[in-house]
C-alpha positions as CSV (number, residue, x, y, z in Angstrom):
1,X,40.4,50.5,-36.8
2,X,41.4,51.7,-33.3
3,X,39.4,54.7,-32.5
4,X,37.1,56.0,-29.8
5,X,34.1,54.5,-31.5
6,X,35.5,51.0,-31.5
7,X,36.8,51.1,-27.9
8,X,35.7,47.8,-26.2
9,X,36.3,49.0,-22.6
10,X,33.3,50.3,-20.7
11,X,33.9,51.7,-17.3
12,X,31.1,52.1,-14.8
13,X,28.1,50.5,-16.5
14,X,26.9,47.1,-17.4
15,X,28.8,44.3,-19.0
16,X,31.8,45.6,-20.9
17,X,33.3,44.2,-24.1
18,X,36.4,43.2,-22.2
19,X,35.9,41.3,-19.0
20,X,38.5,39.9,-16.6
21,X,38.0,37.2,-14.1
22,X,34.8,35.9,-12.4
23,X,35.0,32.7,-14.5
24,X,34.6,30.5,-11.4
25,X,31.3,32.2,-10.5
26,X,30.0,32.0,-14.0
27,X,31.0,28.3,-14.1
28,X,29.3,27.6,-10.8
29,X,26.1,29.1,-12.2
30,X,26.2,27.3,-15.5
31,X,27.7,23.9,-14.4
32,X,26.3,23.5,-10.9
33,X,23.3,25.7,-10.1
34,X,21.3,25.4,-13.4
35,X,21.7,21.6,-13.6
36,X,20.9,21.1,-10.0
37,X,17.7,23.1,-10.0
38,X,16.7,21.3,-13.3
39,X,17.0,18.1,-11.3
40,X,14.7,19.4,-8.6
41,X,17.3,20.3,-6.1
42,X,16.5,23.3,-3.9
43,X,19.5,25.5,-4.6
44,X,20.6,28.1,-2.0
45,X,20.2,31.7,-3.4
46,X,23.3,33.8,-3.7
47,X,23.8,37.3,-2.5
48,X,26.8,39.1,-4.0
49,X,27.9,41.9,-1.7
50,X,30.7,44.2,-2.7
51,X,31.8,47.8,-3.3
52,X,30.9,49.7,-6.4
53,X,33.2,49.1,-9.4
54,X,33.9,45.5,-8.3
55,X,31.9,44.0,-11.2
56,X,28.6,43.0,-9.6
57,X,26.4,44.3,-12.4
58,X,28.7,42.8,-15.1
59,X,28.5,39.4,-13.3
60,X,24.7,39.4,-13.3
61,X,24.6,40.4,-16.9
62,X,26.9,37.6,-17.8
63,X,24.7,35.2,-15.9
64,X,21.6,36.5,-17.7
65,X,23.4,36.0,-21.1
66,X,24.3,32.4,-20.1
67,X,20.8,31.7,-18.9
68,X,19.2,33.0,-22.1
69,X,21.6,31.0,-24.2
70,X,20.2,27.9,-22.4
71,X,16.6,29.0,-23.0
72,X,15.9,29.8,-19.4
73,X,13.2,32.1,-18.3
74,X,15.1,35.2,-17.0
75,X,13.6,37.7,-14.6
76,X,16.3,40.4,-14.5
77,X,15.6,43.7,-12.6
78,X,17.6,46.5,-11.1
79,X,16.1,48.1,-8.0
80,X,15.9,51.9,-7.8
81,X,15.5,53.7,-4.5
82,X,11.9,54.7,-3.8
83,X,10.2,52.8,-6.6
84,X,7.4,50.2,-6.2
85,X,9.7,47.3,-6.5
86,X,6.9,44.7,-6.1
87,X,5.2,46.1,-9.2
88,X,8.5,46.2,-11.1
89,X,9.3,42.6,-10.2
90,X,5.8,41.3,-11.1
91,X,6.0,43.0,-14.5
92,X,9.4,41.5,-15.1
93,X,8.1,38.0,-14.1
94,X,5.2,38.5,-16.6
95,X,7.6,39.7,-19.2
96,X,9.8,36.6,-18.8
97,X,6.8,34.3,-19.2
98,X,5.8,36.2,-22.4
99,X,9.4,36.0,-23.8
100,X,9.3,32.3,-23.1
101,X,6.2,31.9,-25.2
102,X,4.2,30.7,-22.2
103,X,1.5,33.4,-22.5
104,X,-1.3,31.2,-23.6
105,X,-0.7,28.8,-20.7
106,X,-0.4,31.7,-18.2
107,X,-3.5,33.6,-19.1
108,X,-5.9,31.5,-17.1
109,X,-3.5,30.9,-14.2
110,X,-1.6,34.0,-13.2
111,X,-2.6,36.9,-15.4
112,X,-5.1,38.1,-12.8
113,X,-2.6,37.8,-10.0
114,X,0.0,39.7,-11.9
115,X,-2.5,42.4,-12.8
116,X,-3.3,42.9,-9.2
117,X,0.3,43.1,-8.3
118,X,1.6,45.4,-11.1
119,X,-1.2,46.5,-13.3
120,X,0.0,44.3,-16.1
121,X,-2.1,42.6,-18.8
122,X,-0.6,39.4,-20.1
123,X,-1.8,38.7,-23.6
124,X,-0.6,36.9,-26.7
125,X,1.1,40.1,-27.9
126,X,3.2,40.5,-24.8
127,X,2.9,42.4,-21.5
128,X,1.3,45.9,-21.1
129,X,1.9,47.8,-17.9
130,X,-0.8,50.1,-16.6
131,X,-1.8,51.6,-13.3
132,X,-1.5,49.2,-10.4
133,X,-4.4,48.1,-8.3
134,X,-5.2,49.9,-5.0
135,X,-5.4,46.8,-2.8
136,X,-2.4,46.0,-0.6
137,X,0.2,43.7,-2.2
138,X,0.1,40.2,-0.7
139,X,3.2,38.2,-0.9
140,X,1.1,35.1,-1.1
141,X,-0.2,36.3,-4.5
142,X,3.3,36.7,-5.8
143,X,4.2,33.3,-4.4
144,X,1.4,31.7,-6.4
145,X,2.6,33.5,-9.6
146,X,6.2,32.3,-9.0
147,X,5.2,28.8,-8.3
148,X,3.0,28.7,-11.4
149,X,5.7,30.1,-13.6
150,X,8.2,27.7,-12.0
151,X,5.9,24.8,-12.9
152,X,5.6,25.9,-16.4
153,X,9.4,26.2,-16.6
154,X,9.7,22.6,-15.4
155,X,7.0,21.4,-17.8
156,X,9.0,22.9,-20.7
157,X,12.4,21.6,-19.5
158,X,13.6,25.1,-18.6
159,X,14.8,26.9,-15.5
160,X,13.4,30.2,-14.0
161,X,16.4,32.5,-13.2
162,X,15.8,35.5,-11.0
163,X,18.5,38.2,-11.0
164,X,18.2,41.3,-8.8
165,X,20.8,44.1,-8.9
166,X,21.2,47.0,-6.5
167,X,19.1,45.1,-3.9
168,X,20.1,47.5,-1.2
169,X,17.7,50.0,-2.9
170,X,14.6,47.8,-2.2
171,X,12.4,49.3,0.5
172,X,11.4,47.3,3.6
173,X,7.8,46.8,2.5
174,X,8.9,45.4,-0.9
175,X,11.7,43.3,0.7
176,X,9.0,41.6,2.7
177,X,6.6,41.1,-0.2
178,X,9.0,40.0,-3.0
179,X,11.6,38.1,-1.0
180,X,9.2,36.3,1.2
181,X,7.4,35.1,-2.0
182,X,10.8,34.1,-3.5
183,X,11.6,32.2,-0.3
184,X,8.3,30.3,-0.4
185,X,8.8,29.5,-4.1
186,X,12.3,28.2,-3.5
187,X,11.0,26.1,-0.6
188,X,8.0,24.8,-2.5
189,X,7.9,21.0,-2.9
190,X,6.2,19.1,-5.7
191,X,5.1,15.5,-5.2
192,X,4.7,12.8,-7.9
193,X,4.2,9.1,-8.0
194,X,7.0,6.9,-9.3
195,X,6.0,4.1,-11.7
196,X,7.2,1.7,-9.1
197,X,4.7,3.1,-6.6
198,X,7.0,5.2,-4.6
199,X,6.7,9.0,-3.9
200,X,9.0,11.5,-5.5
201,X,9.5,15.0,-4.0
202,X,11.4,17.8,-5.7
203,X,11.7,21.5,-5.8
204,X,10.9,23.9,-8.7
205,X,13.7,24.8,-11.2
206,X,14.3,28.3,-9.7
207,X,17.7,29.9,-9.3
208,X,18.0,33.3,-7.5
209,X,21.1,35.5,-7.5
210,X,21.1,39.0,-6.0
211,X,23.8,41.7,-6.0
212,X,24.2,44.8,-3.8
213,X,26.5,47.1,-1.8
214,X,27.9,46.0,1.5
215,X,25.0,46.4,4.0
216,X,22.4,44.7,1.7
217,X,22.1,41.8,4.1
218,X,21.6,44.2,7.0
219,X,18.6,45.7,5.2
220,X,16.9,42.2,5.1
221,X,17.5,41.9,8.9
222,X,16.1,45.4,9.6
223,X,13.0,44.5,7.6
224,X,12.6,41.2,9.5
225,X,12.9,39.3,6.3
226,X,14.8,36.0,6.7
227,X,15.6,35.6,3.0
228,X,19.0,37.3,3.3
229,X,20.1,34.9,6.1
230,X,19.3,32.0,3.8
231,X,21.5,33.3,1.1
232,X,25.1,32.1,0.4
233,X,27.1,35.3,0.7
234,X,29.6,36.0,-2.2
235,X,32.3,38.7,-2.0
236,X,33.9,39.3,-5.4
237,X,37.1,40.7,-4.1
238,X,40.0,42.1,-6.2
239,X,40.9,40.6,-9.5
240,X,43.9,38.3,-9.5
241,X,46.9,39.5,-11.5
242,X,46.7,36.3,-13.5
243,X,43.2,37.1,-14.5
244,X,44.1,40.6,-15.7
245,X,47.1,39.2,-17.7
246,X,44.9,36.5,-19.3
247,X,42.4,39.1,-20.5
248,X,45.1,41.3,-22.0
249,X,47.1,38.4,-23.6
250,X,43.9,37.3,-25.3
251,X,42.8,40.8,-26.0
252,X,42.5,40.4,-29.8
253,X,39.4,38.3,-29.3
254,X,37.6,41.2,-27.6
255,X,38.0,43.6,-30.4
256,X,37.3,43.6,-34.2
257,X,40.3,45.9,-34.9
258,X,42.9,43.2,-34.1
259,X,44.5,45.4,-31.5
260,X,46.9,43.7,-29.1
261,X,48.8,44.7,-25.9
262,X,52.6,44.8,-25.9
263,X,54.1,42.5,-23.3
264,X,55.6,45.4,-21.3
265,X,52.3,47.3,-21.6
266,X,50.6,44.3,-19.9
267,X,52.9,44.4,-16.9
268,X,52.4,48.2,-16.5
269,X,48.6,47.7,-16.8
270,X,48.5,44.9,-14.2
271,X,50.5,47.1,-11.8
272,X,48.3,50.1,-12.2
273,X,45.0,48.1,-12.0
274,X,46.0,46.5,-8.6
275,X,43.0,44.2,-8.8
276,X,40.3,46.8,-9.1
277,X,37.8,46.0,-11.9
278,X,36.7,49.6,-12.3
279,X,40.4,50.7,-12.8
280,X,40.7,47.8,-15.4
281,X,37.9,49.4,-17.5
282,X,38.9,53.0,-16.9
283,X,42.6,52.4,-17.7
284,X,41.8,50.2,-20.6
285,X,39.6,52.8,-22.2
286,X,42.2,55.5,-21.7
287,X,45.0,53.3,-23.1
288,X,43.0,52.5,-26.2
289,X,42.3,56.2,-26.7
290,X,45.9,57.1,-26.2
291,X,47.0,56.0,-29.7
292,X,45.9,54.6,-33.0
293,X,48.4,51.7,-33.7
294,X,47.6,48.0,-33.7
295,X,49.7,47.5,-30.6
296,X,49.0,49.3,-27.2
297,X,52.4,50.2,-25.8
298,X,53.7,50.6,-22.3
299,X,54.1,54.3,-23.0
300,X,50.4,54.6,-23.9
301,X,49.5,52.7,-20.7
302,X,51.6,55.2,-18.7
303,X,49.9,58.1,-20.4
304,X,46.5,56.5,-19.7
305,X,47.4,56.1,-16.0
306,X,48.2,59.8,-15.7
307,X,44.9,60.7,-17.4
308,X,42.7,58.6,-15.1
309,X,44.4,59.6,-11.9
310,X,42.1,62.5,-11.1
311,X,39.0,60.3,-11.6
312,X,40.4,57.6,-9.4
313,X,41.3,60.1,-6.7
314,X,37.8,61.4,-6.8
315,X,36.4,57.9,-6.4
316,X,38.5,57.1,-3.4
317,X,37.8,60.5,-1.8
318,X,34.0,60.0,-2.3
319,X,34.3,56.7,-0.4
320,X,35.7,58.6,2.6
321,X,32.9,61.1,2.7
322,X,31.1,61.1,6.0
323,X,34.1,59.9,8.0
324,X,35.6,61.9,10.9
325,X,39.1,63.2,10.9
326,X,40.1,60.6,13.4
327,X,38.6,57.8,11.3
328,X,40.5,59.0,8.3
329,X,43.7,59.2,10.4
330,X,43.2,55.6,11.5
331,X,42.9,54.6,7.9
332,X,46.0,56.5,6.9
333,X,47.8,54.7,9.7
334,X,46.6,51.4,8.4
335,X,47.8,52.4,4.9
336,X,51.3,53.2,6.2
337,X,51.8,49.5,7.0
338,X,52.4,46.7,4.6
339,X,49.8,44.1,4.0
340,X,51.6,41.7,6.3
341,X,52.0,44.3,9.1
342,X,48.4,45.5,9.0
343,X,47.1,43.8,12.1
344,X,44.7,45.6,14.5
345,X,47.4,45.9,17.1
346,X,50.0,47.4,14.8
347,X,47.5,49.8,13.2
348,X,46.4,51.0,16.7
349,X,50.0,51.6,17.6
350,X,50.6,53.5,14.4
351,X,47.5,55.6,14.9
352,X,48.1,56.5,18.5
353,X,51.9,56.7,18.0
354,X,52.2,54.5,21.1
355,X,54.3,51.4,20.9
356,X,52.5,49.8,23.8
357,X,49.0,50.3,22.5
358,X,46.8,47.2,22.2
359,X,44.1,46.4,19.7
360,X,41.4,46.7,22.3
361,X,42.3,50.4,22.8
362,X,41.1,51.0,19.2
363,X,38.3,48.4,19.2
364,X,35.5,50.9,18.8
365,X,37.1,52.8,16.0
366,X,37.9,49.5,14.2
367,X,34.4,48.2,14.5
368,X,32.7,51.4,13.3
369,X,34.9,51.4,10.2
370,X,34.1,47.7,9.6
371,X,30.5,47.5,10.5
372,X,29.1,51.0,10.0
373,X,31.2,52.5,7.2
374,X,32.5,49.2,5.7
375,X,35.7,50.8,4.5
376,X,37.9,48.1,5.9
377,X,37.4,44.4,6.5
378,X,39.1,41.9,8.8
379,X,40.5,39.0,6.7
380,X,40.5,35.3,7.7
381,X,44.1,35.8,9.0
382,X,43.0,38.6,11.3
383,X,44.7,41.3,9.2
384,X,42.9,44.5,8.1
385,X,42.1,44.8,4.4
386,X,40.7,47.8,2.6
387,X,37.4,47.2,0.9
388,X,38.4,49.0,-2.3
389,X,41.6,47.9,-4.1
390,X,44.0,50.8,-4.4
391,X,42.7,52.6,-1.3
392,X,45.8,52.0,0.6
393,X,47.9,53.7,-2.0
394,X,45.5,56.7,-2.1
395,X,45.7,57.1,1.7
396,X,49.4,56.8,1.7
397,X,49.6,59.6,-0.8
398,X,47.4,61.7,1.5
399,X,49.9,61.3,4.3
400,X,52.8,62.6,2.1
């Protein structure tokens, strides 16, 4: 039955029932990263940096699901600004060990260390969190705990998967404590003797994926923590139209009501979404709620697009908060050009209304919007790209 209660779309929070794209990243995690760390290869951690609404949290939740299906030990935490992240992380590590039925083997090895870090007691019944100790947190203590849990994961033919969302919220002190420990654990080398007499060296089966807003890497640098620089940076970017179509063509497998999208509705949907995952969820929810039939029609998608327009405009307006009038005017000038025309030189000429202006005359403005505000990016071809899909259309409307 197609009603609000059965709506599979979920804008703005967690992993939705309908998910488009990101299959390559999930496949990289399941088919490359997990097998490599299981073989003792020291895999580079990943840092997913992108705007809100691009699907970072959904990606990490998908990775967590895949890891649990493979019986991995999963440490999954979401950082909140101002919290004692070291304590939160230590408790999550202890919880992963307990969920993996490794409690009895952990009690004599790391329970004391985890108690000092987070005020947790690891026992056969699980993990109890109490008040943390007063002594300063030492990253070496957390390193020992990570190494011990990593060894136990290896001994039980598992991998230890660490997933941290909203990493930009982690304070400098906790960045140093937790991520220095993670770096040491990732770099740790075990040595065994081969039956032939040779020496075998291998890393622990630990995989680390982080996600955060643009600027997360800069926070590592400000805290003088080199972990961020050792990460492979991942930008999700807009969804491909093909990915959106595929999700809608196969929509019946995402819902128990057997609802499908009309072919014309799919084309309207793709056009409105413009690659923005958040719009995909918001529009999908509104389109589902726009009728009760087994087929979502183009008319219902048009109705949904009208209903979500105020919310989308608020989202884009919020992204421009804190910018000066000149900065917004520069962005409006950029939006007035096509994707192909949007070079720094042409944008500068449009902004200054000067056909002879050069890119260097707007260099400071351009860099502040790229580096400080991160509203635009410079693509590999040198052209300017908006960080949020659909922002160009919103700005073009402002100019009308």
